N, C-alpha and C positions, 0 to 999 in steps of 0.2 A: 504493499500499499504506500510505502514511503521511499521507494527505490530512488536513490541518489539525491534525495532532498537533504538539505543541510539544516539541522535542528539544534538550536541552543537550549541546553538544559541548565538553568540556574538552580543551585542547591543540589547538585549531583551527588554530594556526599551524604544526603539524607536517605531515609528508608525508601521514600517514594522516588526520589531523584535517581538513585542508583538502580532500583528495580526498573524504572521507566527507561533508563539508558540502555539496559540490556534488551528490553523489548523493542526499542527503536532500531537497534542494530539488527535485530532479527527481521525487521520489516524493511531492511535495505537502506536505512538512513545513514547519513554521515553526521557525526556528533561534534558539537563544541560544548564541552562540559565545564562548569565553572562552580567554584565554591570558595568560601572564606577560609576554609581549612583544607589545604591541599593534601597533606598526609592522610587525613581521615577520608577524603574523597577517593584517593588512590586505593586505600585499603577496602573501602566499600565497593568500589568498582571491581577490584580484584576478586572479591567474594562473589561477584556476579559473573566472573569469567572474563573480565575485560582488563587485560594487562596494559602497562604504561606504553608499550610499543605498538598498540593496536593501530593499524594504518588508517582506520576511519574515525579516529577519535583525537581531537585536539583539546588540550587542557589549559584553563585560564584561572588565575586568582581573581576573586571577585568579592568586594565588600559592598553589598547593595545599599548600605547607609553612607557610602562615600561617593560623592558626585563625581570626583575625579576618577575613581576606580570604574564606575559604571560607564562613564563617557569613553574612557580608554578602551574598555572591552568592546563597545559598539563600533568604535573607529577601527578596531583591529579585526573585525569579523570577516570581512569580504562578503561574498554572496551567502545570504541566509534565507531560508524559506519559512522558518517558523521558530517560536520560542515558547518554553514552558517555565513558569516560575514556581519551583518547588521549595523555595526558601521559607524559613520559619524563625526569623530573628526575634528574640525576647530577652529581657533582663533576668537576673538571678532570682528576683523575688516573684516572677510570674507564676501564677497558679494559686495565689492566696484566695481564701474564701471572700465573698463579696464584701462583707463588713470590715475586713482587714486590708482591703486594697486602698492604698493611699492615692491621692490625686496625682502626686508626682509619678508614682509607678504606673497608673493607668495611662497618663499622658505619654510617658516614655515608651510603653509597650505599643500603644497605638501608633506612635511615630515610627518606632523600629520596624514594625510589620507593615502597616497600611502605608506609611510614608515611603518606605523603600519600594513597595509594590507600585505606588504612583510613579516613582522615578523610573522604575523598569518599564512600565507601560508607556511613559512619556518618551523614553529613548527608543522603544520599538516603533512608535508613530514617527519619530523623527528619522529613523532609519528608512522606514517606508517612503517618506516624503523625498528623501534624497536619492533613493535607489530605484524607485518606481518598479519594485519587484513584488509580486504577490507574496503576502506574508500572513501567517496565522499565529495569533498569540493565544495561549491558553493559560488562564489563571486558576489557581486551586482555592476554592472556597470550602464550604462544609455544609452538611445538613443544618448545623446550627447557625448558619447564615440564612437559612430559609424558614425554619421554625424555631420557637423558643425551646430551651432545653427541657428534657423530661428529667427533672431533678430526682425523682424517685429511684432512678436506676443506679444513683450513687449512694443509696442507703446501705449501711453496714460496711462502708469502705471509707478510706481516707481521701478519696478522690473528689473532685468538684469540677464544674464547668466554669472556667475563668470567664468573668465578665468581659474582659478585654477581647478574648477570642470571639465571642458572639458579636461584639461591636465591629471588630475588624472584618470577620468573614461576611457579614451582611453588607458592609460597605464595599467590599471587594466586588460583589456581584453587581451592585449599582455602578461602581466606577468602571467596570468592564463594559457595561452597556453604554455609559456615558462616552467612553472612548470610541466604540463602534459608531455611535451617532455623530460624534465630533469629527472624526476622520471622513466619514461619509463616502466611502469608496468600496465597491464590492471586492476589490483586490486586497483589502486590509480587513482581516477578521479578528475580532476580540471576543472570546467566549470564556465561560467558566465550567469547571467540573466541580461538583459538590459531593464528596464521598461521605458515606456513613462512617461509623466507627471502624477503625483499623485495629486488627488483632496485634497486640504488642505487649504481652505478659501482664495483662490486666488481672486483678483478682477474680476468683470464681463467682462470688456473689454478684459482682457487676456484670460479668459475661451472661449469667443466667437471667438477670433482670433485663438486660439490653435485648436479648434474644426474643423475649416475649413480645417486643414491639415490631419485630420483623416477620417476614413470611416464612421463616424457617432457617435461614442462613445464620442469623446472629451477626457477630462482628465479621467484617470483611477481611480477607487476606489482601495484602497490598497488590497482588497481581489482578484482583478483581476490578481495580480502578483504571488500569492502564489502557484498556481497550477504548474507553470513551475518549481519552486524550489522543490516542492514535487516530481515532476517527476524525476528530476536530483538526488535527494537523494535516489530514489527507485531503486529496481532491474530491473524495466522496462527500465532503462537508463544504464544498465550494461556496454555497450560498447560505450556510448557517452562520449567523452573525448576531452578536449581542445576546446569545442565549446562555442558559445555565442548565447543564445536564446533571441530574441528581442520580447517583449510584448508591442505593441504600437498602435494597431488598425490602422496600415498603415501609421503612421506619417513619417516614414523613406522612404516611397516609392517614 
């Protein structure tokens, strides 16, 4: 589906980014992978069977909260057909319960994640404007950008749904639509994928409670998400623009 397309994966050192990178290569894409932590990215990609000498992979250091770093990356890309932002920047106090979140931490986390996403989206649009090359941008939101949290699934656990996360992910969906409308060109696409919960060593009480709200799958495996991203990057989605694809086995029903 993506033969010879050049795709930028930001946050390729993460769980989704590294898994997606391997799937994109299987679909014939050529990759530009970027992350703030290059050793971690190299290790995660190696675990996916992608070594540092892979002929179809170029590596870049990227700090999405540094304007110079982001601009330098886009100036060095050459021809690119699409990009996926898998980054998840946050401060060390992220994840506190609602009543314990300070205004400073709320503002910092929104800035780190939503602000950096804005910068990435802006640079994708600028790249399209100067290259006049068809481009597909995929942003990663969440089911909790679509519906309010089901707080009862966190009972009997130490887990919570961070208020910053809900604010950021809902804003990402709207910002993605905004960008599609602002650019206003069929050759530039800006879409979102909103996954349900991803299985990642969560406690059993949470897994059982979460599964009751799905149609049987429960928490998703990370590979369950990549198909929707590949579709949006492909020519099969040529006129899908400003949309949000939910992958959640019915959790939001």
